[in-house]
SERO-4910 file (N, C-alpha, C, O; in steps of 0.05 Angstrom, whole numbers):
BEGIN
 pado doro    nc1    nc2    nc3   cac1   cac2   cac3    cc1    cc2    cc3    oc1    oc2    oc3
  Met    A   1803  -1151    598   1785  -1128    606   1759  -1141    617   1748  -1161    607
  Ala    A   1749  -1129    638   1727  -1138    653   1701  -1135    637   1700  -1116    621
  Ala    A   1680  -1152    639   1656  -1151    626   1640  -1128    636   1648  -1116    656
  Ser    A   1619  -1119    622   1603  -1097    631   1584  -1106    656   1573  -1128    656
  Lys    A   1583  -1088    675   1566  -1093    696   1539  -1077    697   1525  -1075    717
  His    A   1533  -1065    670   1509  -1048    668   1484  -1068    671   1482  -1089    659
  Ala    A   1465  -1059    686   1440  -1077    690   1424  -1075    665   1423  -1055    651
  Pro    A   1412  -1097    659   1394  -1098    635   1375  -1073    633   1364  -1065    654
  Gly    A   1373  -1061    611   1354  -1039    609   1366  -1012    613   1353   -992    608
  Thr    A   1392  -1011    623   1407   -987    624   1423   -982    601   1427  -1000    584
  Phe    A   1434   -958    598   1449   -952    575   1479   -961    580   1489   -955    601
  Asn    A   1491   -974    563   1517   -984    566   1538   -976    547   1561   -983    549
  Trp    A   1528   -959    525   1550   -949    509   1536   -926    493   1512   -925    487
  Phe    A   1556   -907    485   1547   -883    468   1569   -882    446   1593   -889    450
  Glu    A   1558   -874    423   1576   -875    398   1570   -855    379   1547   -849    373
  Cys    A   1591   -843    370   1590   -822    348   1598   -831    319   1622   -836    315
  Gly    A   1581   -834    300   1587   -838    274   1590   -809    261   1573   -792    260
  Ser    A   1616   -806    249   1619   -779    239   1628   -782    209   1640   -802    201
  Arg    A   1620   -761    194   1628   -756    165   1657   -746    166   1670   -747    145
  Asp    A   1667   -737    189   1697   -729    190   1704   -734    220   1701   -718    239
  Ala    A   1713   -760    222   1722   -771    248   1742   -754    262   1741   -747    286
  Ala    A   1762   -747    245   1785   -733    256   1778   -707    268   1787   -700    289
  Lys    A   1760   -692    253   1750   -666    261   1732   -670    286   1735   -654    305
  Ser    A   1714   -689    288   1699   -693    310   1714   -701    337   1708   -692    359
  Lys    A   1734   -718    331   1751   -725    353   1765   -701    366   1764   -697    390
  Ala    A   1777   -686    350   1792   -661    359   1771   -644    374   1777   -634    396
  Phe    A   1749   -642    363   1729   -621    376   1723   -632    404   1727   -617    424
  Tyr    A   1714   -656    408   1705   -667    435   1730   -668    453   1727   -661    476
  Met    A   1753   -675    445   1776   -673    461   1781   -645    474   1788   -643    497
  Gln    A   1778   -625    458   1781   -596    465   1757   -586    482   1761   -572    502
  Leu    A   1732   -595    475   1712   -585    488   1706   -597    516   1697   -582    534
  Phe    A   1711   -623    520   1705   -632    546   1732   -643    559   1731   -653    582
  Gly    A   1755   -642    547   1781   -650    558   1784   -678    560   1799   -688    576
  Trp    A   1767   -693    540   1771   -723    539   1796   -729    527   1809   -713    513
  Glu    A   1804   -757    532   1828   -768    516   1816   -787    495   1792   -789    493
  Ser    A   1833   -801    478   1826   -818    457   1847   -838    455   1870   -835    462
  Met    A   1838   -860    444   1855   -883    435   1843   -893    412   1819   -900    412
  Asp    A   1858   -896    390   1850   -909    366   1856   -939    365   1877   -948    374
  Val    A   1836   -953    355   1838   -982    358   1833   -992    328   1812   -985    317
  Pro    A   1849  -1007    314   1845  -1016    288   1820  -1035    287   1817  -1052    304
  Met    A   1801  -1029    266   1780  -1046    265   1785  -1071    246   1801  -1069    227
  Pro    A   1772  -1093    251   1778  -1118    236   1774  -1116    206   1756  -1103    196
  Gly    A   1790  -1127    192   1784  -1126    163   1800  -1100    149   1796  -1095    126
  Gly    A   1814  -1086    163   1826  -1062    151   1806  -1040    147   1809  -1022    130
  Gly    A   1785  -1041    164   1763  -1020    162   1770   -993    175   1751   -978    182
  Gly    A   1794   -986    179   1802   -960    189   1801   -965    219   1801   -988    228
  Asn    A   1801   -939    237   1804   -942    265   1776   -937    277   1758   -924    265
  Tyr    A   1772   -948    302   1752   -943    318   1764   -927    342   1781   -938    356
  Thr    A   1756   -904    348   1767   -887    370   1752   -892    394   1727   -891    394
  Leu    A   1765   -897    417   1753   -898    444   1757   -871    456   1780   -863    460
  Leu    A   1737   -857    461   1740   -832    478   1739   -841    507   1723   -858    516
  Lys    A   1758   -826    522   1762   -832    549   1760   -808    567   1766   -786    559
  Ser    A   1752   -815    592   1753   -793    614   1764   -805    638   1753   -825    648
  Gly    A   1786   -795    650   1798   -806    673   1807   -835    670   1807   -851    688
  Gly    A   1816   -838    643   1826   -864    636   1807   -886    633   1815   -909    628
  Glu    A   1783   -881    634   1759   -900    630   1745   -895    601   1741   -872    592
  Asp    A   1740   -916    590   1724   -913    562   1697   -905    570   1683   -916    587
  Ile    A   1689   -882    555   1663   -872    559   1645   -872    534   1621   -872    537
  Ala    A   1659   -872    508   1641   -874    484   1661   -881    462   1685   -884    467
  Gly    A   1649   -883    437   1664   -889    416   1661   -870    392   1641   -855    391
  Leu    A   1679   -871    372   1675   -853    349   1688   -866    327   1709   -877    329
  Tyr    A   1673   -864    305   1684   -875    279   1674   -861    254   1655   -847    255
  Glu    A   1687   -866    232   1683   -853    207   1660   -866    194   1660   -890    192
  Leu    A   1639   -852    184   1618   -862    166   1628   -868    138   1620   -853    119
  Ala    A   1644   -890    133   1655   -891    107   1644   -917     94   1639   -937    108
  Gly    A   1640   -917     68   1632   -942     54   1603   -939     49   1588   -922     61
  Pro    A   1594   -957     28   1566   -958     17   1545   -961     37   1523   -950     34
  Met    A   1551   -975     59   1529   -981     81   1521   -955     92   1497   -952     99
  Phe    A   1538   -935     94   1532   -910    108   1524   -885     87   1522   -862     94
  Glu    A   1519   -894     62   1512   -875     42   1488   -858     50   1466   -869     54
  Gly    A   1489   -831     52   1466   -817     59   1461   -815     90   1443   -802     99
  Val    A   1477   -828    104   1474   -825    136   1489   -802    146   1513   -802    142
  Pro    A   1476   -782    158   1490   -760    169   1503   -764    195   1494   -782    210
  Ser    A   1522   -752    202   1538   -753    228   1517   -752    251   1498   -737    251
  Asn    A   1522   -771    270   1500   -775    291   1513   -787    316   1534   -800    314
  Trp    A   1500   -783    338   1505   -798    364   1485   -819    369   1461   -815    366
  Ala    A   1494   -843    376   1477   -865    382   1479   -875    410   1500   -872    422
  Thr    A   1458   -887    421   1461   -898    447   1454   -928    446   1439   -938    428
  Tyr    A   1464   -942    465   1459   -971    466   1447   -975    491   1450   -959    510
  Val    A   1430   -999    493   1415  -1010    519   1427  -1037    523   1429  -1054    505
  Ala    A   1433  -1040    547   1443  -1067    556   1421  -1088    558   1400  -1084    571
  Val    A   1427  -1110    546   1408  -1133    543   1421  -1157    551   1445  -1159    550
  Val    A   1405  -1177    561   1415  -1204    567   1422  -1219    543   1443  -1232    542
  Asp    A   1403  -1218    522   1406  -1234    498   1401  -1216    473   1379  -1207    467
  Val    A   1423  -1210    459   1418  -1190    436   1401  -1202    415   1384  -1186    405
  Asp    A   1402  -1226    407   1387  -1239    386   1357  -1242    393   1340  -1237    376
  Glu    A   1350  -1249    419   1326  -1250    426   1313  -1225    428   1289  -1222    420
  Thr    A   1327  -1204    438   1316  -1175    441   1309  -1166    412   1287  -1156    407
  Ala    A   1329  -1170    393   1326  -1159    366   1299  -1173    355   1284  -1159    343
  Lys    A   1294  -1198    358   1270  -1211    348   1245  -1199    360   1225  -1194    347
  Arg    A   1248  -1194    386   1224  -1181    400   1219  -1153    389   1196  -1144    386
  Ala    A   1240  -1140    384   1236  -1111    375   1222  -1111    350   1203  -1096    347
  Val    A   1230  -1127    331   1216  -1131    306   1188  -1139    307   1171  -1128    293
  Ala    A   1181  -1159    325   1153  -1167    331   1138  -1142    341   1114  -1140    334
  Leu    A   1149  -1125    355   1137  -1103    368   1134  -1080    348   1122  -1059    356
  Gly    A   1144  -1082    321   1143  -1059    303   1167  -1048    295   1167  -1031    277
  Ala    A   1189  -1055    305   1216  -1044    297   1225  -1050    270   1215  -1070    259
  Thr    A   1245  -1035    257   1256  -1045    234   1286  -1046    238   1300  -1028    247
  Thr    A   1296  -1073    230   1325  -1078    233   1344  -1061    217   1340  -1058    193
  Val    A   1364  -1048    230   1383  -1030    217   1406  -1048    214   1416  -1050    192
  Met    A   1416  -1061    235   1440  -1081    233   1433  -1106    248   1425  -1106    272
  Glu    A   1437  -1128    234   1430  -1154    247   1450  -1157    271   1472  -1145    271
  Pro    A   1442  -1174    291   1462  -1179    311   1491  -1189    303   1493  -1207    287
  Met    A   1510  -1178    314   1537  -1185    305   1557  -1186    330   1553  -1173    351
  Asp    A   1577  -1202    327   1597  -1201    348   1619  -1183    343   1629  -1181    321
  Ile    A   1627  -1167    364   1648  -1147    361   1672  -1159    378   1668  -1163    402
  Pro    A   1697  -1166    366   1717  -1178    382   1726  -1159    405   1729  -1135    403
  Asn    A   1730  -1174    425   1739  -1164    453   1719  -1144    463   1726  -1126    478
  Val    A   1695  -1146    456   1672  -1127    466   1647  -1146    474   1642  -1150    498
  Gly    A   1635  -1156    456   1610  -1172    458   1596  -1173    433   1607  -1173    411
  Arg    A   1567  -1173    437   1549  -1175    414   1531  -1151    414   1521  -1142    435
  Ile    A   1527  -1142    390   1508  -1116    390   1489  -1120    365   1493  -1136    347
  Gly    A   1467  -1101    366   1448  -1102    344   1437  -1071    342   1441  -1054    360
  Phe    A   1425  -1066    321   1414  -1040    317   1389  -1040    304   1386  -1056    285
  Phe    A   1369  -1024    311   1342  -1022    297   1331   -995    302   1342   -979    316
  Lys    A   1306   -991    287   1294   -967    289   1268   -973    301   1253   -991    292
  Asp    A   1260   -957    324   1235   -965    336   1210   -959    318   1215   -948    296
  Pro    A   1188   -965    323   1163   -961    307   1159   -931    299   1147   -927    278
  Thr    A   1169   -912    313   1168   -883    308   1190   -874    290   1189   -851    280
  Gly    A   1210   -890    285   1231   -882    268   1258   -875    280   1277   -867    267
  Ala    A   1260   -877    306   1286   -869    322   1303   -896    324   1294   -918    331
  Ala    A   1331   -891    316   1349   -911    318   1361   -915    345   1368   -895    358
  Ile    A   1364   -940    355   1377   -947    378   1391   -975    378   1383   -993    364
  Gly    A   1410   -976    394   1428  -1001    395   1422  -1014    418   1412  -1004    438
  Ile    A   1428  -1043    414   1426  -1061    440   1452  -1074    441   1464  -1078    419
  Gly    A   1464  -1081    463   1489  -1094    468   1490  -1112    491   1478  -1107    512
  His    A   1505  -1133    489   1510  -1150    512   1542  -1150    512   1554  -1163    495
  Phe    A   1555  -1136    532   1584  -1134    530   1595  -1154    551   1596  -1148    575
  Asp    A   1604  -1177    543   1615  -1196    561   1646  -1196    564   1658  -1211    580
  Gln    A   1659  -1178    546   1687  -1175    548   1698  -1145    551   1722  -1141    551
  His    A   1678  -1126    554   1686  -1101    555   1666  -1087    576   1642  -1093    577
  Pro    A   1677  -1067    594   1660  -1056    614   1640  -1037    604   1621  -1030    618
  Gly    A   1642  -1028    578   1620  -1007    569   1628   -980    579   1649   -975    589
  Thr    A   1607   -962    574   1614   -934    585   1616   -934    613   1603   -949    627
  Ser    A   1634   -916    622   1639   -913    650   1616   -907    666   1603   -887    661
  Glu    A   1609   -922    687   1584   -915    703   1586   -889    721   1567   -881    735
  Lys    A   1611   -878    718   1616   -854    735   1610   -830    717   1611   -807    726
  Gly    A   1603   -834    692   1596   -814    673   1619   -809    652   1637   -825    649
  Pro    A   1617   -787    637   1600   -765    640   1573   -765    627   1557   -747    631
  Phe    A   1569   -788    609   1542   -791    597   1522   -799    620   1528   -818    634
  Gly    A   1502   -786    625   1483   -790    645   1453   -791    639   1436   -796    656
  Trp    A   1448   -786    615   1420   -785    608   1418   -790    577   1437   -783    562
  Ser    A   1395   -801    569   1388   -801    540   1361   -793    537   1345   -796    555
  Glu    A   1354   -783    515   1328   -770    510   1317   -777    482   1332   -775    462
  Leu    A   1291   -787    480   1278   -793    456   1261   -772    448   1244   -762    464
  Ala    A   1265   -762    423   1246   -742    413   1231   -756    391   1244   -766    373
  Thr    A   1205   -758    390   1189   -772    372   1162   -758    367   1152   -743    384
  Arg    A   1151   -763    344   1125   -751    338   1100   -768    345   1076   -761    340
  Asp    A   1108   -792    359   1085   -811    370   1096   -822    395   1106   -844    396
  Thr    A   1093   -805    418   1101   -813    444   1086   -837    454   1098   -854    468
  Glu    A   1062   -839    448   1045   -863    459   1056   -888    448   1061   -907    463
  Arg    A   1060   -888    419   1069   -915    410   1097   -921    419   1104   -944    423
  Ala    A   1114   -900    421   1141   -905    431   1141   -915    460   1157   -933    466
  Lys    A   1123   -904    479   1121   -913    506   1113   -943    505   1126   -959    519
  Ile    A   1093   -950    490   1086   -979    489   1109   -996    481   1115  -1017    493
  Phe    A   1122   -989    460   1146  -1002    449   1168  -1008    471   1177  -1031    475
  Tyr    A   1176   -987    482   1199   -989    502   1193  -1002    526   1209  -1018    536
  Thr    A   1171   -997    536   1163  -1011    562   1160  -1040    558   1166  -1056    576
  Glu    A   1151  -1048    536   1146  -1077    529   1174  -1090    525   1181  -1110    537
  Leu    A   1190  -1078    507   1213  -1089    499   1233  -1092    521   1242  -1114    527
  Phe    A   1239  -1069    536   1260  -1066    558   1245  -1071    585   1260  -1076    605
  Asn    A   1223  -1071    588   1208  -1072    614   1215  -1046    630   1219  -1046    655
  Trp    A   1216  -1024    615   1221   -997    628   1192   -990    642   1171   -998    633
  Gly    A   1195   -976    663   1174   -961    674   1171   -933    660   1191   -922    650
  Ala    A   1147   -922    659   1141   -897    646   1130   -879    665   1107   -885    673
  Lys    A   1143   -857    674   1135   -836    694   1127   -813    679   1144   -800    667
  Pro    A   1101   -805    679   1094   -778    662   1102   -756    679   1103   -758    704
  Asp    A   1107   -733    667   1110   -706    678   1094   -686    660   1103   -675    640
  Pro    A   1071   -684    670   1049   -669    655   1057   -638    653   1051   -624    634
  Lys    A   1071   -630    675   1078   -602    675   1097   -594    650   1092   -574    636
  Asn    A   1116   -610    647   1137   -607    625   1129   -621    601   1145   -620    582
  Gln    A   1106   -634    600   1099   -653    577   1123   -671    568   1133   -670    546
  Tyr    A   1131   -687    588   1153   -702    587   1149   -730    599   1133   -732    618
  Thr    A   1161   -752    591   1160   -777    602   1188   -786    611   1208   -785    597
  Glu    A   1188   -795    635   1214   -807    645   1212   -840    644   1193   -852    653
  Phe    A   1234   -851    633   1236   -879    630   1251   -891    653   1274   -883    657
  Gln    A   1242   -908    666   1256   -919    691   1264   -949    690   1252   -966    676
  Val    A   1285   -955    706   1295   -982    708   1297   -986    740   1313   -972    754
  Gly    A   1281  -1004    751   1281  -1008    782   1272   -984    796   1282   -979    819
  Gly    A   1253   -967    784   1246   -943    799   1265   -917    794   1260   -894    802
  Arg    A   1288   -925    781   1306   -900    777   1303   -891    749   1302   -907    731
  Ser    A   1302   -865    745   1300   -850    719   1323   -853    704   1345   -846    715
  Ile    A   1323   -864    680   1349   -866    665   1348   -852    638   1368   -850    624
  Ala    A   1324   -843    630   1320   -833    603   1294   -816    600   1276   -819    617
  Gly    A   1293   -800    580   1266   -784    578   1256   -785    551   1270   -794    533
  Met    A   1231   -777    548   1217   -775    522   1202   -750    520   1189   -741    540
  Met    A   1204   -738    496   1187   -714    491   1177   -714    465   1188   -728    447
  Ala    A   1155   -700    459   1143   -699    433   1157   -679    416   1166   -658    426
  Met    A   1161   -685    388   1174   -667    372   1153   -645    365   1129   -649    365
  Thr    A   1165   -619    359   1148   -597    356   1158   -584    327   1179   -593    316
  Pro    A   1144   -564    317   1150   -554    291   1179   -544    291   1191   -540    270
  Gln    A   1189   -539    314   1218   -528    315   1237   -549    307   1260   -542    301
  His    A   1229   -575    308   1247   -596    300   1249   -599    269   1265   -614    258
  Gly    A   1231   -583    255   1232   -584    228   1227   -612    216   1209   -625    225
  Ala    A   1243   -620    198   1240   -644    182   1258   -668    197   1260   -691    188
  Ala    A   1269   -660    217   1285   -679    233   1272   -705    238   1248   -704    243
  Pro    A   1284   -729    237   1269   -754    242   1268   -758    273   1282   -744    287
  Ala    A   1253   -776    283   1252   -785    308   1281   -794    314   1294   -807    298
  His    A   1290   -786    340   1318   -793    347   1322   -796    378   1307   -785    393
  Trp    A   1342   -811    387   1353   -810    411   1378   -790    414   1395   -789    396
  Met    A   1381   -776    435   1401   -759    440   1414   -763    467   1400   -762    488
  Pro    A   1441   -767    468   1453   -770    496   1460   -743    506   1464   -724    491
  Tyr    A   1461   -742    534   1467   -716    548   1495   -723    564   1499   -743    578
  Val    A   1512   -702    561   1538   -703    577   1533   -686    601   1523   -664    597
  Met    A   1540   -693    625   1540   -678    648   1565   -659    650   1588   -667    646
  Val    A   1559   -635    656   1577   -615    657   1577   -595    680   1556   -594    694
  Asp    A   1596   -580    686   1597   -563    709   1584   -535    701   1576   -520    719
  Asp    A   1583   -529    676   1574   -503    666   1566   -502    637   1582   -501    619
  Ala    A   1539   -502    633   1527   -507    608   1534   -483    590   1539   -486    567
  Asp    A   1535   -460    601   1539   -433    586   1569   -433    576   1575   -423    554
  Gln    A   1587   -443    591   1612   -445    583   1618   -464    559   1633   -459    541
  Ile    A   1605   -487    563   1608   -507    542   1594   -495    514   1604   -501    493
  Ala    A   1572   -479    514   1561   -467    493   1580   -448    480   1580   -447    455
  Arg    A   1596   -431    496   1615   -415    484   1637   -428    471   1646   -420    449
  Arg    A   1646   -449    484   1667   -465    470   1659   -479    446   1675   -482    428
  Val    A   1634   -490    445   1623   -500    421   1628   -481    398   1639   -489    377
  Ser    A   1619   -458    401   1620   -436    378   1648   -432    373   1656   -434    350
  Glu    A   1667   -428    393   1696   -426    389   1709   -446    372   1727   -441    356
  Leu    A   1701   -471    377   1713   -494    364   1700   -502    338   1705   -523    327
  Gly    A   1681   -483    329   1669   -489    302   1643   -508    301   1636   -519    280
  Gly    A   1631   -512    326   1606   -528    324   1583   -506    321   1588   -482    318
  Gln    A   1559   -517    323   1535   -501    317   1516   -503    341   1511   -526    349
  Ile    A   1507   -483    353   1487   -484    374   1458   -486    366   1448   -468    354
  Phe    A   1443   -508    372   1418   -512    365   1399   -499    386   1381   -483    380
  Val    A   1404   -508    411   1389   -495    433   1408   -481    452   1424   -493    465
  Pro    A   1405   -453    453   1422   -438    472   1417   -445    500   1396   -454    507
  Pro    A   1438   -442    516   1432   -448    546   1406   -440    557   1399   -417    555
  Met    A   1392   -459    569   1366   -451    580   1361   -470    603   1370   -492    605
  Thr    A   1344   -455    624   1341   -472    648   1313   -485    648   1293   -475    638
  Ile    A   1313   -509    660   1287   -523    665   1284   -526    696   1300   -539    709
  Glu    A   1265   -514    707   1261   -511    737   1261   -538    748   1248   -557    739
  Asn    A   1279   -539    770   1284   -564    787   1298   -587    770   1300   -609    779
  Val    A   1307   -581    747   1324   -602    732   1352   -593    728   1370   -607    736
  Gly    A   1358   -569    714   1380   -559    707   1380   -541    685   1359   -532    676
  Arg    A   1405   -536    675   1410   -518    653   1425   -533    631   1445   -546    635
  Phe    A   1413   -530    607   1425   -550    586   1430   -532    558   1424   -508    555
  Thr    A   1441   -547    540   1446   -535    514   1447   -556    494   1456   -578    502
  Val    A   1439   -554    468   1442   -573    448   1458   -562    427   1455   -539    420
  Phe    A   1475   -579    416   1497   -568    395   1500   -591    377   1491   -613    381
  Ala    A   1516   -582    354   1525   -602    334   1556   -597    333   1565   -574    335
  Asp    A   1571   -619    331   1599   -616    325   1604   -606    298   1585   -604    282
  Pro    A   1632   -599    291   1636   -589    264   1628   -609    241   1625   -601    217
  Ala    A   1625   -633    249   1616   -653    226   1585   -658    225   1574   -671    208
  Gly    A   1572   -646    245   1542   -646    244   1529   -666    265   1504   -668    264
  Ala    A   1544   -679    282   1532   -696    301   1522   -682    323   1538   -668    336
  Val    A   1496   -685    332   1482   -672    350   1485   -684    381   1484   -708    385
  Leu    A   1489   -666    399   1494   -677    428   1484   -654    446   1482   -630    439
  Ala    A   1478   -664    470   1470   -644    492   1487   -642    515   1501   -662    521
  Ala    A   1488   -618    529   1504   -618    552   1485   -607    576   1470   -588    572
  Ile    A   1487   -618    600   1472   -607    622   1486   -605    648   1501   -622    655
  Lys    A   1480   -584    661   1486   -580    690   1462   -583    706   1445   -566    707
  Leu    A   1461   -605    720   1438   -614    735   1436   -597    761   1456   -591    773
  Thr    A   1412   -589    770   1410   -571    793   1418   -583    819   1427   -570    837
  His    A   1415   -611    819   1421   -623    846   1451   -629    846   1461   -639    866
  His    A   1465   -626    825   1494   -629    826   1507   -606    835   1499   -584    830
  Ala    A   1532   -611    852   1544   -587    864   1562   -574    844   1574   -554    849
***
């Protein structure tokens, strides 16, 4: 299998950790029409499910089983491509991050690590030298950081990944950029977020956000943000799958 071609600083993998992996897998396959393939994990640790679209790997899904995941709710995670996982992990800690998972090798994939940024949002890093990572054709096309300290987060990510930061005062939003191309966004958390911790949330590109929202409800998911339009951006919705993992779907304005 070919190595990843994702440029450093871009997102190279998306992953759902679920309290009920079977239920989550069935939900996403029905909601988006994705395919799946189960791969046995080393050491008899159950299966890792590769979610696929058009025959290409787009994301992973696994069961949050065992003591290491005690108290961890179902969630979607995003990974950033880096040249050196160990060096990036060290720099992250020096910049105020907290290690969640020390760098480790994944057979037939590459090397990954996981940490929480200084504002508490968890994010992964990966160097995939044996796996292409998520398909660059999509459908995952955006990731968004919600945090209570946007200034501290901006400093951290621009220093760690060399991201550019483009402010959007009108929408109180910041776009993170790689090579002048926007790849992610950041917003300040509001009282509507309740006690939710700072977090990264991936977006799936869809043809009809309203239709997705209807299907979410039919399939046993929960709508957190009903379909709404952002001028000159698109129409989106935020929801949780039946096991509680939160994801967003968006129909971009400039997409046909």
